[in-house]
Residue frames relative to the residue before (quaternion, step in Angstrom):
aa qw qx qy qz dx dy dz
M 1.0000 0.0000 0.0000 0.0000 0.00 0.00 0.00
A 0.3290 -0.7642 0.5276 0.1715 3.57 -0.67 1.09
T 0.4194 -0.6772 0.5376 0.2766 3.52 -1.14 0.64
G 0.2090 -0.7930 0.5651 0.0901 3.52 -0.77 1.05
P 0.7555 -0.3734 0.2741 0.4633 3.53 -1.29 -0.11
T 0.6308 0.5474 -0.3441 0.4290 3.59 1.03 -0.72
S 0.6957 0.4553 -0.2894 0.4744 3.59 0.84 -0.90
E 0.6130 0.5295 -0.3510 0.4697 3.58 1.08 -0.61
G 0.6264 0.5346 -0.3237 0.4658 3.56 1.08 -0.75
W 0.6480 0.5037 -0.3170 0.4753 3.57 1.00 -0.82
N 0.6374 0.5265 -0.3273 0.4576 3.59 0.97 -0.81
D 0.6438 0.5134 -0.3127 0.4734 3.56 1.01 -0.83
L 0.6476 0.5247 -0.3098 0.4575 3.55 1.00 -0.88
V 0.6442 0.5152 -0.3165 0.4684 3.59 0.96 -0.85
E 0.6579 0.5068 -0.3123 0.4613 3.58 0.92 -0.82
E 0.6510 0.5075 -0.3130 0.4698 3.58 0.99 -0.81
L 0.6424 0.5138 -0.3235 0.4676 3.59 1.01 -0.77
K 0.6250 0.5283 -0.3350 0.4669 3.59 1.02 -0.74
Q 0.6485 0.5107 -0.3135 0.4695 3.57 1.00 -0.81
L 0.6506 0.5091 -0.3161 0.4665 3.59 0.98 -0.80
E 0.6462 0.5183 -0.3207 0.4592 3.59 0.94 -0.83
A 0.6554 0.4990 -0.3106 0.4745 3.57 1.02 -0.75
F 0.6878 0.4840 -0.2755 0.4656 3.57 1.04 -0.77
F 0.7808 0.2006 -0.0912 0.5846 3.59 1.02 -0.83
P 0.1574 -0.8051 0.5634 0.0986 3.60 0.07 1.19
L 0.5575 -0.6216 0.4404 0.3300 3.54 -1.14 0.67
L 0.4414 -0.6554 0.5427 0.2848 3.54 -1.13 0.73
G 0.5459 0.6422 -0.4393 0.3107 3.51 -1.18 0.34
G 0.5544 0.6049 -0.4020 0.4064 3.56 1.19 -0.21
E 0.6496 -0.5304 0.3763 0.3938 3.55 -1.22 0.46
H 0.6223 0.5545 -0.3384 0.4367 3.58 1.04 -0.77
E 0.6670 0.4981 -0.3042 0.4631 3.59 0.92 -0.91
R 0.6403 0.5165 -0.3302 0.4629 3.58 1.01 -0.77
D 0.6405 0.5236 -0.3273 0.4567 3.58 0.96 -0.81
E 0.6527 0.5093 -0.3111 0.4667 3.57 0.97 -0.86
L 0.6597 0.5039 -0.3023 0.4685 3.56 0.96 -0.87
D 0.6369 0.5194 -0.3215 0.4704 3.59 1.00 -0.80
E 0.6439 0.5135 -0.3169 0.4705 3.60 1.01 -0.80
E 0.6511 0.5077 -0.3176 0.4663 3.59 0.95 -0.85
I 0.6391 0.5166 -0.3225 0.4698 3.59 0.99 -0.81
E 0.6537 0.5131 -0.3119 0.4606 3.58 0.93 -0.88
E 0.6503 0.5137 -0.3146 0.4629 3.59 0.97 -0.84
L 0.6546 0.5004 -0.3141 0.4716 3.59 0.96 -0.84
E 0.6353 0.5265 -0.3298 0.4587 3.59 0.97 -0.81
Q 0.6561 0.5031 -0.3066 0.4716 3.60 0.99 -0.82
L 0.6424 0.5209 -0.3229 0.4601 3.59 0.96 -0.84
I 0.6702 0.4950 -0.2972 0.4664 3.56 0.92 -0.91
A 0.6593 0.5109 -0.3110 0.4556 3.58 0.95 -0.85
S 0.7138 0.4439 -0.2637 0.4731 3.59 0.96 -0.80
A 0.5562 0.6361 -0.3870 0.3691 3.60 1.19 -0.39
G 0.2504 -0.7760 0.5418 0.2039 3.58 0.96 -0.74
E 0.7161 -0.4067 0.3352 0.4577 3.53 -1.28 -0.45
P 0.4135 -0.7107 0.5065 0.2595 3.61 -0.79 0.97
E 0.2723 -0.7906 0.5345 0.1233 3.54 -1.03 0.87
D 0.7745 0.1980 -0.1425 0.5836 3.58 1.26 -0.19
E 0.7122 -0.4754 0.3132 0.4107 3.54 -1.31 0.29
H 0.6353 0.5347 -0.3303 0.4487 3.60 0.98 -0.84
S 0.6698 0.4893 -0.2921 0.4761 3.58 0.93 -0.90
M 0.6249 0.5364 -0.3317 0.4601 3.58 1.06 -0.76
R 0.6576 0.5005 -0.3054 0.4731 3.59 0.96 -0.85
A 0.6452 0.5156 -0.3214 0.4632 3.58 0.96 -0.82
L 0.6650 0.4917 -0.3021 0.4741 3.57 0.92 -0.87
T 0.6313 0.5258 -0.3277 0.4665 3.59 0.99 -0.78
F 0.6339 0.5243 -0.3230 0.4679 3.57 1.01 -0.83
L 0.6655 0.5021 -0.3056 0.4601 3.60 0.88 -0.92
Q 0.6608 0.5033 -0.3067 0.4647 3.57 0.96 -0.83
T 0.6365 0.5208 -0.3181 0.4717 3.57 1.05 -0.76
E 0.6535 0.5042 -0.3049 0.4751 3.57 0.97 -0.86
L 0.6298 0.5316 -0.3278 0.4619 3.57 1.00 -0.80
A 0.6661 0.4929 -0.2986 0.4735 3.59 0.89 -0.90
R 0.6500 0.5218 -0.3136 0.4549 3.59 0.98 -0.85
K 0.6902 0.4736 -0.2835 0.4679 3.57 0.90 -0.90
R 0.6175 0.5226 -0.3480 0.4738 3.60 1.05 -0.66
A 0.6585 0.5018 -0.3077 0.4690 3.58 0.95 -0.86
L 0.6258 0.5302 -0.3301 0.4672 3.57 1.03 -0.81
R 0.6564 0.5011 -0.3108 0.4706 3.57 0.91 -0.88
D 0.6750 0.4977 -0.2948 0.4580 3.59 0.90 -0.90
D 0.6744 0.5062 -0.2955 0.4490 3.60 1.00 -0.81
F 0.7739 0.3788 -0.1914 0.4701 3.58 0.90 -0.89
F 0.7575 0.3171 -0.1948 0.5363 3.57 1.11 -0.42
């Protein structure tokens, strides 16, 4: 049976998927969870030490940190 354009296309697709899997490893490993937990802990410490913002720049920075904390918590909850 000869390989036609369709089977060659499938082979190319499989190879591309293998490359993507190697480039973007799946989340869910213990190492990824540990890293995410560490990032969450660091953000919590930064927010706790920041106190009450006194100017607009500080308020924006604190809002950004709180948003990142919420995003990382949601990511952890969704994947683990």
